[in-house]
N, C-alpha and C positions, 0 to 999 in steps of 0.2 A: 287407580294410577295416583290418586290424590296426594298422598303423603310420602310417596317414593322420593328418596333424596337423589336418586341418579339422574343424570341429564336425559332429556327426552328431545326427539324431534319429529317433525311432521314431513310426510312424503306423499305426494300426488302420484297416483298411478293410473295408467290407461290399460285396461285388461282386454286381451283378445282371447276369449275362451274357444275351445274346440280347434286349437291349432294343431299342426302336425308334430310339434315338440315343445317341451317347456324351455323358455328362454327369455332372458332380458334382452330386449331388442333395442335399447338405448332411449335417449331422450326425445320426447316429442313436445316441444315447448318447455313448459315447466313441469311436465309430468313424465314419469318413467314408464315407458311401454313394455308390458310383460305379456308374453304369449304363454298360454297354458293349454295342455291337452284336455284338461277337465272340461266337462260341459257346464253352462251357466244355469245349473239347477240345483236345489237343495243345499246351496253354499259350497258346492264341490269347487267351483273356480276360486271363490274366495279363500278357501283352505289352501289351495295350490299356490295362490299368490303369496299368502303369508309364509308357507313353507320355503318358497324360492328366495324371498327377501330375507328372512332369518338365516337362511344357510349362507347367503352372500355376506351378511353382516357378522356372522358367527354368534348369533344370539339365539336364546330359545325362542320357539314360536309363541310362547306365553307372554313375551315381552312386546309383541305387536298386536295391535287392534285396529280393526277397520272402524273408523269413527263416522264416516259419511260415505254414502254411495253403495250400500249393501247390495241393492239389486240393479246398480248401474254399471256401465263400463268404466266410468271415472270414479275413482275412490280416493279417500283420504285415509292414510294410515298414521297412527301415532305409534312411535317406536321408543321404548324405554331402554336406557343403558348406552345411548350414544347421542352426541350433540350434532348440530347442523353440519359443521365442518367435516366431521368424521363421516357423516352420512353421504355428503356430496363426494367426498374422496373415494368412498367404497364403490361408487357407480361411474367413475371416470372412464 
């Protein structure tokens, strides 16, 4: 992501793996709560979170990266191609 001239933003997410359906459940403090049906094993829940957020933002999944919290329920995402204002607006 180093020399990419596009804007970028960070997003904190709280992931609830093994849910009955995939959904963005809303804000939980400063983190976006995302429920995924995928189990928390072998990166499946992480992949599901990236897919859900990318679809909502209209960005390719390759523009999103988990930069912290790979094995935790709280994660930090780095997102290329969107600024903080547009990111916040997308999840109102």
